[in-house]
CHARMM internal coordinates of N, CA and C (Angstrom, degrees):
IC EDIT
DIST 1 N 1 CA 1.4477
DIST 1 CA 1 C 1.5331
ANGL 1 N 1 CA 1 C 110.88
DIST 1 C 2 N 1.3267
ANGL 1 CA 1 C 2 N 117.51
DIHE 1 N 1 CA 1 C 2 N -40.32
DIST 2 N 2 CA 1.4099
ANGL 1 C 2 N 2 CA 118.87
DIHE 1 CA 1 C 2 N 2 CA 178.10
DIST 2 CA 2 C 1.5552
ANGL 2 N 2 CA 2 C 114.89
DIHE 1 C 2 N 2 CA 2 C 79.94
DIST 2 C 3 N 1.3290
ANGL 2 CA 2 C 3 N 113.29
DIHE 2 N 2 CA 2 C 3 N 16.28
DIST 3 N 3 CA 1.4969
ANGL 2 C 3 N 3 CA 116.61
DIHE 2 CA 2 C 3 N 3 CA 179.83
DIST 3 CA 3 C 1.5279
ANGL 3 N 3 CA 3 C 112.24
DIHE 2 C 3 N 3 CA 3 C -80.10
DIST 3 C 4 N 1.2546
ANGL 3 CA 3 C 4 N 119.96
DIHE 3 N 3 CA 3 C 4 N 145.50
DIST 4 N 4 CA 1.4168
ANGL 3 C 4 N 4 CA 120.08
DIHE 3 CA 3 C 4 N 4 CA 174.67
DIST 4 CA 4 C 1.5690
ANGL 4 N 4 CA 4 C 108.51
DIHE 3 C 4 N 4 CA 4 C -105.28
DIST 4 C 5 N 1.3318
ANGL 4 CA 4 C 5 N 109.66
DIHE 4 N 4 CA 4 C 5 N 130.47
DIST 5 N 5 CA 1.5572
ANGL 4 C 5 N 5 CA 116.46
DIHE 4 CA 4 C 5 N 5 CA -179.08
DIST 5 CA 5 C 1.5342
ANGL 5 N 5 CA 5 C 109.89
DIHE 4 C 5 N 5 CA 5 C -95.71
DIST 5 C 6 N 1.3141
ANGL 5 CA 5 C 6 N 113.83
DIHE 5 N 5 CA 5 C 6 N 129.45
DIST 6 N 6 CA 1.4858
ANGL 5 C 6 N 6 CA 119.07
DIHE 5 CA 5 C 6 N 6 CA 178.69
DIST 6 CA 6 C 1.5377
ANGL 6 N 6 CA 6 C 105.40
DIHE 5 C 6 N 6 CA 6 C -104.54
DIST 6 C 7 N 1.3317
ANGL 6 CA 6 C 7 N 116.92
DIHE 6 N 6 CA 6 C 7 N 122.92
DIST 7 N 7 CA 1.4448
ANGL 6 C 7 N 7 CA 121.98
DIHE 6 CA 6 C 7 N 7 CA 178.92
DIST 7 CA 7 C 1.5090
ANGL 7 N 7 CA 7 C 110.19
DIHE 6 C 7 N 7 CA 7 C -106.36
DIST 7 C 8 N 1.2697
ANGL 7 CA 7 C 8 N 122.22
DIHE 7 N 7 CA 7 C 8 N 132.27
DIST 8 N 8 CA 1.4708
ANGL 7 C 8 N 8 CA 117.96
DIHE 7 CA 7 C 8 N 8 CA 169.75
DIST 8 CA 8 C 1.5139
ANGL 8 N 8 CA 8 C 107.07
DIHE 7 C 8 N 8 CA 8 C -90.63
DIST 8 C 9 N 1.3437
ANGL 8 CA 8 C 9 N 116.18
DIHE 8 N 8 CA 8 C 9 N 169.03
DIST 9 N 9 CA 1.5098
ANGL 8 C 9 N 9 CA 122.43
DIHE 8 CA 8 C 9 N 9 CA -172.49
DIST 9 CA 9 C 1.5773
ANGL 9 N 9 CA 9 C 108.88
DIHE 8 C 9 N 9 CA 9 C -58.38
DIST 9 C 10 N 1.2402
ANGL 9 CA 9 C 10 N 122.22
DIHE 9 N 9 CA 9 C 10 N -42.53
DIST 10 N 10 CA 1.5009
ANGL 9 C 10 N 10 CA 124.03
DIHE 9 CA 9 C 10 N 10 CA 179.78
DIST 10 CA 10 C 1.5123
ANGL 10 N 10 CA 10 C 112.83
DIHE 9 C 10 N 10 CA 10 C -63.40
DIST 10 C 11 N 1.3774
ANGL 10 CA 10 C 11 N 115.46
DIHE 10 N 10 CA 10 C 11 N -38.19
DIST 11 N 11 CA 1.4256
ANGL 10 C 11 N 11 CA 116.40
DIHE 10 CA 10 C 11 N 11 CA -176.93
DIST 11 CA 11 C 1.5306
ANGL 11 N 11 CA 11 C 109.07
DIHE 10 C 11 N 11 CA 11 C -77.23
DIST 11 C 12 N 1.3703
ANGL 11 CA 11 C 12 N 117.84
DIHE 11 N 11 CA 11 C 12 N -28.89
DIST 12 N 12 CA 1.4575
ANGL 11 C 12 N 12 CA 120.25
DIHE 11 CA 11 C 12 N 12 CA 174.27
DIST 12 CA 12 C 1.3918
ANGL 12 N 12 CA 12 C 110.26
DIHE 11 C 12 N 12 CA 12 C -63.00
DIST 12 C 13 N 1.3364
ANGL 12 CA 12 C 13 N 121.73
DIHE 12 N 12 CA 12 C 13 N -48.24
DIST 13 N 13 CA 1.4982
ANGL 12 C 13 N 13 CA 124.85
DIHE 12 CA 12 C 13 N 13 CA 177.24
DIST 13 CA 13 C 1.4776
ANGL 13 N 13 CA 13 C 112.15
DIHE 12 C 13 N 13 CA 13 C -58.52
DIST 13 C 14 N 1.2746
ANGL 13 CA 13 C 14 N 116.66
DIHE 13 N 13 CA 13 C 14 N -40.84
DIST 14 N 14 CA 1.5499
ANGL 13 C 14 N 14 CA 122.64
DIHE 13 CA 13 C 14 N 14 CA 178.91
DIST 14 CA 14 C 1.6180
ANGL 14 N 14 CA 14 C 108.98
DIHE 13 C 14 N 14 CA 14 C -58.97
DIST 14 C 15 N 1.3869
ANGL 14 CA 14 C 15 N 115.53
DIHE 14 N 14 CA 14 C 15 N -58.03
DIST 15 N 15 CA 1.3907
ANGL 14 C 15 N 15 CA 112.89
DIHE 14 CA 14 C 15 N 15 CA -175.39
DIST 15 CA 15 C 1.5813
ANGL 15 N 15 CA 15 C 115.62
DIHE 14 C 15 N 15 CA 15 C -69.61
DIST 15 C 16 N 1.3241
ANGL 15 CA 15 C 16 N 115.90
DIHE 15 N 15 CA 15 C 16 N -23.30
DIST 16 N 16 CA 1.5187
ANGL 15 C 16 N 16 CA 119.87
DIHE 15 CA 15 C 16 N 16 CA 178.15
DIST 16 CA 16 C 1.5404
ANGL 16 N 16 CA 16 C 107.28
DIHE 15 C 16 N 16 CA 16 C -75.69
DIST 16 C 17 N 1.2850
ANGL 16 CA 16 C 17 N 119.59
DIHE 16 N 16 CA 16 C 17 N -20.57
DIST 17 N 17 CA 1.5517
ANGL 16 C 17 N 17 CA 124.42
DIHE 16 CA 16 C 17 N 17 CA -178.07
DIST 17 CA 17 C 1.5394
ANGL 17 N 17 CA 17 C 109.53
DIHE 16 C 17 N 17 CA 17 C -98.02
DIST 17 C 18 N 1.2913
ANGL 17 CA 17 C 18 N 117.81
DIHE 17 N 17 CA 17 C 18 N 12.92
DIST 18 N 18 CA 1.4793
ANGL 17 C 18 N 18 CA 119.22
DIHE 17 CA 17 C 18 N 18 CA -171.73
DIST 18 CA 18 C 1.4985
ANGL 18 N 18 CA 18 C 107.34
DIHE 17 C 18 N 18 CA 18 C -63.92
DIST 18 C 19 N 1.3294
ANGL 18 CA 18 C 19 N 125.12
DIHE 18 N 18 CA 18 C 19 N -37.23
DIST 19 N 19 CA 1.4434
ANGL 18 C 19 N 19 CA 128.48
DIHE 18 CA 18 C 19 N 19 CA 178.23
DIST 19 CA 19 C 1.5150
ANGL 19 N 19 CA 19 C 113.64
DIHE 18 C 19 N 19 CA 19 C -64.43
DIST 19 C 20 N 1.3577
ANGL 19 CA 19 C 20 N 119.78
DIHE 19 N 19 CA 19 C 20 N -17.91
DIST 20 N 20 CA 1.4533
ANGL 19 C 20 N 20 CA 118.80
DIHE 19 CA 19 C 20 N 20 CA 172.32
DIST 20 CA 20 C 1.5172
ANGL 20 N 20 CA 20 C 113.72
DIHE 19 C 20 N 20 CA 20 C -83.05
DIST 20 C 21 N 1.3885
ANGL 20 CA 20 C 21 N 117.19
DIHE 20 N 20 CA 20 C 21 N -17.49
DIST 21 N 21 CA 1.4427
ANGL 20 C 21 N 21 CA 119.93
DIHE 20 CA 20 C 21 N 21 CA -176.23
DIST 21 CA 21 C 1.5499
ANGL 21 N 21 CA 21 C 113.69
DIHE 20 C 21 N 21 CA 21 C -97.51
DIST 21 C 22 N 1.4248
ANGL 21 CA 21 C 22 N 115.39
DIHE 21 N 21 CA 21 C 22 N -26.86
DIST 22 N 22 CA 1.4244
ANGL 21 C 22 N 22 CA 119.02
DIHE 21 CA 21 C 22 N 22 CA -174.29
DIST 22 CA 22 C 1.5781
ANGL 22 N 22 CA 22 C 107.86
DIHE 21 C 22 N 22 CA 22 C -123.32
DIST 22 C 23 N 1.3359
ANGL 22 CA 22 C 23 N 123.10
DIHE 22 N 22 CA 22 C 23 N 127.45
DIST 23 N 23 CA 1.3682
ANGL 22 C 23 N 23 CA 123.75
DIHE 22 CA 22 C 23 N 23 CA 176.25
DIST 23 CA 23 C 1.5496
ANGL 23 N 23 CA 23 C 111.68
DIHE 22 C 23 N 23 CA 23 C -62.17
DIST 23 C 24 N 1.3623
ANGL 23 CA 23 C 24 N 116.27
DIHE 23 N 23 CA 23 C 24 N 135.74
DIST 24 N 24 CA 1.4029
ANGL 23 C 24 N 24 CA 126.71
DIHE 23 CA 23 C 24 N 24 CA -178.71
DIST 24 CA 24 C 1.5014
ANGL 24 N 24 CA 24 C 114.63
DIHE 23 C 24 N 24 CA 24 C 68.05
DIST 24 C 25 N 1.2657
ANGL 24 CA 24 C 25 N 119.46
DIHE 24 N 24 CA 24 C 25 N 14.54
DIST 25 N 25 CA 1.4189
ANGL 24 C 25 N 25 CA 123.94
DIHE 24 CA 24 C 25 N 25 CA 174.40
DIST 25 CA 25 C 1.4958
ANGL 25 N 25 CA 25 C 109.05
DIHE 24 C 25 N 25 CA 25 C -98.32
DIST 25 C 26 N 1.2705
ANGL 25 CA 25 C 26 N 113.83
DIHE 25 N 25 CA 25 C 26 N 167.70
DIST 26 N 26 CA 1.4996
ANGL 25 C 26 N 26 CA 122.60
DIHE 25 CA 25 C 26 N 26 CA 176.44
DIST 26 CA 26 C 1.5045
ANGL 26 N 26 CA 26 C 114.20
DIHE 25 C 26 N 26 CA 26 C -128.31
DIST 26 C 27 N 1.2616
ANGL 26 CA 26 C 27 N 119.99
DIHE 26 N 26 CA 26 C 27 N 157.75
DIST 27 N 27 CA 1.4269
ANGL 26 C 27 N 27 CA 123.66
DIHE 26 CA 26 C 27 N 27 CA 175.66
DIST 27 CA 27 C 1.5088
ANGL 27 N 27 CA 27 C 112.31
DIHE 26 C 27 N 27 CA 27 C -66.91
DIST 27 C 28 N 1.2885
ANGL 27 CA 27 C 28 N 120.93
DIHE 27 N 27 CA 27 C 28 N 151.15
DIST 28 N 28 CA 1.3908
ANGL 27 C 28 N 28 CA 127.88
DIHE 27 CA 27 C 28 N 28 CA -177.33
DIST 28 CA 28 C 1.4849
ANGL 28 N 28 CA 28 C 109.60
DIHE 27 C 28 N 28 CA 28 C -114.35
DIST 28 C 29 N 1.3248
ANGL 28 CA 28 C 29 N 118.64
DIHE 28 N 28 CA 28 C 29 N 128.09
DIST 29 N 29 CA 1.5000
ANGL 28 C 29 N 29 CA 126.28
DIHE 28 CA 28 C 29 N 29 CA 173.83
DIST 29 CA 29 C 1.5417
ANGL 29 N 29 CA 29 C 108.86
DIHE 28 C 29 N 29 CA 29 C -83.63
DIST 29 C 30 N 1.3063
ANGL 29 CA 29 C 30 N 118.79
DIHE 29 N 29 CA 29 C 30 N 134.47
DIST 30 N 30 CA 1.3645
ANGL 29 C 30 N 30 CA 123.23
DIHE 29 CA 29 C 30 N 30 CA -178.74
DIST 30 CA 30 C 1.5786
ANGL 30 N 30 CA 30 C 112.71
DIHE 29 C 30 N 30 CA 30 C -54.26
DIST 30 C 31 N 1.3214
ANGL 30 CA 30 C 31 N 115.33
DIHE 30 N 30 CA 30 C 31 N -36.96
DIST 31 N 31 CA 1.5103
ANGL 30 C 31 N 31 CA 119.85
DIHE 30 CA 30 C 31 N 31 CA 179.41
DIST 31 CA 31 C 1.5225
ANGL 31 N 31 CA 31 C 108.60
DIHE 30 C 31 N 31 CA 31 C -60.48
DIST 31 C 32 N 1.3411
ANGL 31 CA 31 C 32 N 118.25
DIHE 31 N 31 CA 31 C 32 N -33.96
DIST 32 N 32 CA 1.4702
ANGL 31 C 32 N 32 CA 114.71
DIHE 31 CA 31 C 32 N 32 CA -179.42
DIST 32 CA 32 C 1.4512
ANGL 32 N 32 CA 32 C 115.88
DIHE 31 C 32 N 32 CA 32 C -63.38
DIST 32 C 33 N 1.4443
ANGL 32 CA 32 C 33 N 112.85
DIHE 32 N 32 CA 32 C 33 N -32.76
DIST 33 N 33 CA 1.4931
ANGL 32 C 33 N 33 CA 117.02
DIHE 32 CA 32 C 33 N 33 CA -178.66
DIST 33 CA 33 C 1.4513
ANGL 33 N 33 CA 33 C 110.50
DIHE 32 C 33 N 33 CA 33 C -70.68
DIST 33 C 34 N 1.3169
ANGL 33 CA 33 C 34 N 124.33
DIHE 33 N 33 CA 33 C 34 N -28.24
DIST 34 N 34 CA 1.4455
ANGL 33 C 34 N 34 CA 124.81
DIHE 33 CA 33 C 34 N 34 CA 171.94
DIST 34 CA 34 C 1.4809
ANGL 34 N 34 CA 34 C 113.10
DIHE 33 C 34 N 34 CA 34 C -67.52
DIST 34 C 35 N 1.3605
ANGL 34 CA 34 C 35 N 115.16
DIHE 34 N 34 CA 34 C 35 N -38.71
DIST 35 N 35 CA 1.5002
ANGL 34 C 35 N 35 CA 116.64
DIHE 34 CA 34 C 35 N 35 CA 173.63
DIST 35 CA 35 C 1.5072
ANGL 35 N 35 CA 35 C 111.90
DIHE 34 C 35 N 35 CA 35 C -60.95
DIST 35 C 36 N 1.2903
ANGL 35 CA 35 C 36 N 115.34
DIHE 35 N 35 CA 35 C 36 N -41.03
DIST 36 N 36 CA 1.4572
ANGL 35 C 36 N 36 CA 118.75
DIHE 35 CA 35 C 36 N 36 CA -178.26
DIST 36 CA 36 C 1.4936
ANGL 36 N 36 CA 36 C 109.04
DIHE 35 C 36 N 36 CA 36 C -59.58
DIST 36 C 37 N 1.3514
ANGL 36 CA 36 C 37 N 118.71
DIHE 36 N 36 CA 36 C 37 N -47.71
DIST 37 N 37 CA 1.4399
ANGL 36 C 37 N 37 CA 122.40
DIHE 36 CA 36 C 37 N 37 CA -176.34
DIST 37 CA 37 C 1.5591
ANGL 37 N 37 CA 37 C 111.55
DIHE 36 C 37 N 37 CA 37 C -62.92
DIST 37 C 38 N 1.3903
ANGL 37 CA 37 C 38 N 117.66
DIHE 37 N 37 CA 37 C 38 N -22.22
DIST 38 N 38 CA 1.4572
ANGL 37 C 38 N 38 CA 123.03
DIHE 37 CA 37 C 38 N 38 CA 177.65
DIST 38 CA 38 C 1.4946
ANGL 38 N 38 CA 38 C 114.51
DIHE 37 C 38 N 38 CA 38 C -89.72
DIST 38 C 39 N 1.3211
ANGL 38 CA 38 C 39 N 116.32
DIHE 38 N 38 CA 38 C 39 N -1.05
DIST 39 N 39 CA 1.5030
ANGL 38 C 39 N 39 CA 120.55
DIHE 38 CA 38 C 39 N 39 CA 178.45
DIST 39 CA 39 C 1.4496
ANGL 39 N 39 CA 39 C 112.11
DIHE 38 C 39 N 39 CA 39 C -67.80
DIST 39 C 40 N 1.3186
ANGL 39 CA 39 C 40 N 116.36
DIHE 39 N 39 CA 39 C 40 N 125.79
DIST 40 N 40 CA 1.5438
ANGL 39 C 40 N 40 CA 117.94
DIHE 39 CA 39 C 40 N 40 CA -179.18
DIST 40 CA 40 C 1.4489
ANGL 40 N 40 CA 40 C 112.86
DIHE 39 C 40 N 40 CA 40 C -66.41
DIST 40 C 41 N 1.3603
ANGL 40 CA 40 C 41 N 120.26
DIHE 40 N 40 CA 40 C 41 N -20.36
DIST 41 N 41 CA 1.4113
ANGL 40 C 41 N 41 CA 128.04
DIHE 40 CA 40 C 41 N 41 CA 173.55
DIST 41 CA 41 C 1.4775
ANGL 41 N 41 CA 41 C 119.97
DIHE 40 C 41 N 41 CA 41 C -92.96
DIST 41 C 42 N 1.3340
ANGL 41 CA 41 C 42 N 117.42
DIHE 41 N 41 CA 41 C 42 N 12.95
DIST 42 N 42 CA 1.3848
ANGL 41 C 42 N 42 CA 125.84
DIHE 41 CA 41 C 42 N 42 CA -174.11
DIST 42 CA 42 C 1.5406
ANGL 42 N 42 CA 42 C 112.73
DIHE 41 C 42 N 42 CA 42 C -53.57
DIST 42 C 43 N 1.3654
ANGL 42 CA 42 C 43 N 116.95
DIHE 42 N 42 CA 42 C 43 N 130.48
DIST 43 N 43 CA 1.3762
ANGL 42 C 43 N 43 CA 121.47
DIHE 42 CA 42 C 43 N 43 CA 169.75
DIST 43 CA 43 C 1.5167
ANGL 43 N 43 CA 43 C 113.26
DIHE 42 C 43 N 43 CA 43 C -98.86
DIST 43 C 44 N 1.3051
ANGL 43 CA 43 C 44 N 118.08
DIHE 43 N 43 CA 43 C 44 N 125.26
DIST 44 N 44 CA 1.3733
ANGL 43 C 44 N 44 CA 118.29
DIHE 43 CA 43 C 44 N 44 CA 178.45
DIST 44 CA 44 C 1.5549
ANGL 44 N 44 CA 44 C 114.09
DIHE 43 C 44 N 44 CA 44 C -112.09
DIST 44 C 45 N 1.1889
ANGL 44 CA 44 C 45 N 121.17
DIHE 44 N 44 CA 44 C 45 N 127.76
DIST 45 N 45 CA 1.4027
ANGL 44 C 45 N 45 CA 123.69
DIHE 44 CA 44 C 45 N 45 CA 177.61
DIST 45 CA 45 C 1.5292
ANGL 45 N 45 CA 45 C 108.31
DIHE 44 C 45 N 45 CA 45 C -111.65
DIST 45 C 46 N 1.3273
ANGL 45 CA 45 C 46 N 116.55
DIHE 45 N 45 CA 45 C 46 N 103.34
DIST 46 N 46 CA 1.4848
ANGL 45 C 46 N 46 CA 121.45
DIHE 45 CA 45 C 46 N 46 CA -175.98
DIST 46 CA 46 C 1.5119
ANGL 46 N 46 CA 46 C 112.50
DIHE 45 C 46 N 46 CA 46 C -128.45
DIST 46 C 47 N 1.3229
ANGL 46 CA 46 C 47 N 114.88
DIHE 46 N 46 CA 46 C 47 N 102.05
DIST 47 N 47 CA 1.3588
ANGL 46 C 47 N 47 CA 132.67
DIHE 46 CA 46 C 47 N 47 CA 2.63
DIST 47 CA 47 C 1.4953
ANGL 47 N 47 CA 47 C 112.64
DIHE 46 C 47 N 47 CA 47 C -84.68
DIST 47 C 48 N 1.2852
ANGL 47 CA 47 C 48 N 115.04
DIHE 47 N 47 CA 47 C 48 N 163.58
DIST 48 N 48 CA 1.5058
ANGL 47 C 48 N 48 CA 119.12
DIHE 47 CA 47 C 48 N 48 CA 175.79
DIST 48 CA 48 C 1.4750
ANGL 48 N 48 CA 48 C 107.69
DIHE 47 C 48 N 48 CA 48 C -71.30
DIST 48 C 49 N 1.3602
ANGL 48 CA 48 C 49 N 116.47
DIHE 48 N 48 CA 48 C 49 N 123.62
DIST 49 N 49 CA 1.5289
ANGL 48 C 49 N 49 CA 120.71
DIHE 48 CA 48 C 49 N 49 CA -179.04
DIST 49 CA 49 C 1.5081
ANGL 49 N 49 CA 49 C 112.50
DIHE 48 C 49 N 49 CA 49 C -59.68
DIST 49 C 50 N 1.3654
ANGL 49 CA 49 C 50 N 118.95
DIHE 49 N 49 CA 49 C 50 N -18.56
DIST 50 N 50 CA 1.4518
ANGL 49 C 50 N 50 CA 119.19
DIHE 49 CA 49 C 50 N 50 CA -178.62
DIST 50 CA 50 C 1.5560
ANGL 50 N 50 CA 50 C 111.25
DIHE 49 C 50 N 50 CA 50 C -99.87
DIST 50 C 51 N 1.3369
ANGL 50 CA 50 C 51 N 115.57
DIHE 50 N 50 CA 50 C 51 N 6.18
DIST 51 N 51 CA 1.4751
ANGL 50 C 51 N 51 CA 117.85
DIHE 50 CA 50 C 51 N 51 CA 178.05
DIST 51 CA 51 C 1.4927
ANGL 51 N 51 CA 51 C 114.32
DIHE 50 C 51 N 51 CA 51 C -91.52
DIST 51 C 52 N 1.3188
ANGL 51 CA 51 C 52 N 115.21
DIHE 51 N 51 CA 51 C 52 N 132.96
DIST 52 N 52 CA 1.5188
ANGL 51 C 52 N 52 CA 117.83
DIHE 51 CA 51 C 52 N 52 CA -178.06
DIST 52 CA 52 C 1.6159
ANGL 52 N 52 CA 52 C 107.47
DIHE 51 C 52 N 52 CA 52 C -84.24
DIST 52 C 53 N 1.3617
ANGL 52 CA 52 C 53 N 115.03
DIHE 52 N 52 CA 52 C 53 N -17.26
DIST 53 N 53 CA 1.4556
ANGL 52 C 53 N 53 CA 121.81
DIHE 52 CA 52 C 53 N 53 CA -179.86
DIST 53 CA 53 C 1.4791
ANGL 53 N 53 CA 53 C 116.18
DIHE 52 C 53 N 53 CA 53 C -98.65
DIST 53 C 54 N 1.3461
ANGL 53 CA 53 C 54 N 118.28
DIHE 53 N 53 CA 53 C 54 N -1.60
DIST 54 N 54 CA 1.4637
ANGL 53 C 54 N 54 CA 120.50
DIHE 53 CA 53 C 54 N 54 CA -172.83
DIST 54 CA 54 C 1.4867
ANGL 54 N 54 CA 54 C 118.90
DIHE 53 C 54 N 54 CA 54 C 76.50
DIST 54 C 55 N 1.3466
ANGL 54 CA 54 C 55 N 114.26
DIHE 54 N 54 CA 54 C 55 N 19.73
DIST 55 N 55 CA 1.4429
ANGL 54 C 55 N 55 CA 119.82
DIHE 54 CA 54 C 55 N 55 CA 177.75
DIST 55 CA 55 C 1.4807
ANGL 55 N 55 CA 55 C 113.43
DIHE 54 C 55 N 55 CA 55 C -66.98
DIST 55 C 56 N 1.2463
ANGL 55 CA 55 C 56 N 117.77
DIHE 55 N 55 CA 55 C 56 N 165.83
DIST 56 N 56 CA 1.4479
ANGL 55 C 56 N 56 CA 124.32
DIHE 55 CA 55 C 56 N 56 CA 178.76
DIST 56 CA 56 C 1.5605
ANGL 56 N 56 CA 56 C 111.61
DIHE 55 C 56 N 56 CA 56 C -99.27
DIST 56 C 57 N 1.3302
ANGL 56 CA 56 C 57 N 115.95
DIHE 56 N 56 CA 56 C 57 N 153.33
DIST 57 N 57 CA 1.4032
ANGL 56 C 57 N 57 CA 119.19
DIHE 56 CA 56 C 57 N 57 CA 172.39
DIST 57 CA 57 C 1.5490
ANGL 57 N 57 CA 57 C 112.44
DIHE 56 C 57 N 57 CA 57 C -129.54
DIST 57 C 58 N 1.3095
ANGL 57 CA 57 C 58 N 116.73
DIHE 57 N 57 CA 57 C 58 N 131.10
DIST 58 N 58 CA 1.4945
ANGL 57 C 58 N 58 CA 122.78
DIHE 57 CA 57 C 58 N 58 CA -174.88
DIST 58 CA 58 C 1.5202
ANGL 58 N 58 CA 58 C 108.19
DIHE 57 C 58 N 58 CA 58 C -120.70
DIST 58 C 59 N 1.3394
ANGL 58 CA 58 C 59 N 112.67
DIHE 58 N 58 CA 58 C 59 N 127.52
DIST 59 N 59 CA 1.4946
ANGL 58 C 59 N 59 CA 121.19
DIHE 58 CA 58 C 59 N 59 CA -177.08
DIST 59 CA 59 C 1.5713
ANGL 59 N 59 CA 59 C 108.57
DIHE 58 C 59 N 59 CA 59 C -117.57
DIST 59 C 60 N 1.1959
ANGL 59 CA 59 C 60 N 116.84
DIHE 59 N 59 CA 59 C 60 N 117.13
DIST 60 N 60 CA 1.4317
ANGL 59 C 60 N 60 CA 117.56
DIHE 59 CA 59 C 60 N 60 CA 179.17
DIST 60 CA 60 C 1.6169
ANGL 60 N 60 CA 60 C 110.22
DIHE 59 C 60 N 60 CA 60 C -158.28
DIST 60 C 61 N 1.2432
ANGL 60 CA 60 C 61 N 115.63
DIHE 60 N 60 CA 60 C 61 N -171.55
DIST 61 N 61 CA 1.5453
ANGL 60 C 61 N 61 CA 124.76
DIHE 60 CA 60 C 61 N 61 CA -178.67
DIST 61 CA 61 C 1.4561
ANGL 61 N 61 CA 61 C 110.77
DIHE 60 C 61 N 61 CA 61 C -100.15
DIST 61 C 62 N 1.3391
ANGL 61 CA 61 C 62 N 112.43
DIHE 61 N 61 CA 61 C 62 N 139.28
DIST 62 N 62 CA 1.4435
ANGL 61 C 62 N 62 CA 117.92
DIHE 61 CA 61 C 62 N 62 CA 172.42
DIST 62 CA 62 C 1.5574
ANGL 62 N 62 CA 62 C 103.63
DIHE 61 C 62 N 62 CA 62 C -132.16
DIST 62 C 63 N 1.3974
ANGL 62 CA 62 C 63 N 110.20
DIHE 62 N 62 CA 62 C 63 N 110.55
DIST 63 N 63 CA 1.5537
ANGL 62 C 63 N 63 CA 114.79
DIHE 62 CA 62 C 63 N 63 CA -179.70
DIST 63 CA 63 C 1.5316
ANGL 63 N 63 CA 63 C 113.09
DIHE 62 C 63 N 63 CA 63 C -60.54
DIST 63 C 64 N 1.3438
ANGL 63 CA 63 C 64 N 119.16
DIHE 63 N 63 CA 63 C 64 N -34.12
DIST 64 N 64 CA 1.4370
ANGL 63 C 64 N 64 CA 123.96
DIHE 63 CA 63 C 64 N 64 CA -176.82
DIST 64 CA 64 C 1.5834
ANGL 64 N 64 CA 64 C 108.99
DIHE 63 C 64 N 64 CA 64 C -69.69
DIST 64 C 65 N 1.3120
ANGL 64 CA 64 C 65 N 117.35
DIHE 64 N 64 CA 64 C 65 N -25.36
DIST 65 N 65 CA 1.5688
ANGL 64 C 65 N 65 CA 123.34
DIHE 64 CA 64 C 65 N 65 CA -179.35
DIST 65 CA 65 C 1.4944
ANGL 65 N 65 CA 65 C 108.28
DIHE 64 C 65 N 65 CA 65 C -85.75
DIST 65 C 66 N 1.3610
ANGL 65 CA 65 C 66 N 120.39
DIHE 65 N 65 CA 65 C 66 N -6.12
DIST 66 N 66 CA 1.3837
ANGL 65 C 66 N 66 CA 126.31
DIHE 65 CA 65 C 66 N 66 CA -175.40
DIST 66 CA 66 C 1.5371
ANGL 66 N 66 CA 66 C 114.58
DIHE 65 C 66 N 66 CA 66 C 77.53
DIST 66 C 67 N 1.3256
ANGL 66 CA 66 C 67 N 113.90
DIHE 66 N 66 CA 66 C 67 N 24.17
DIST 67 N 67 CA 1.4955
ANGL 66 C 67 N 67 CA 115.11
DIHE 66 CA 66 C 67 N 67 CA 178.71
DIST 67 CA 67 C 1.5171
ANGL 67 N 67 CA 67 C 113.70
DIHE 66 C 67 N 67 CA 67 C -129.94
END
COOR INIT
IC SEED 1 N 1 CA 1 C
IC BUILD
């Protein structure tokens, strides 16, 4: 998709602490999200069917994250 994601400091802290909120989850580094957006096999759900707010979900590969 080639989109650039802009993270504010509060949002960065939130995604990095994801593992503290959800069992078996891990924190996410902002750089990984940019790699996902550059994945040629990116899956975009717009809007995400599970979102109550109409948010989007992007599923892709981040080499830095090990996936």
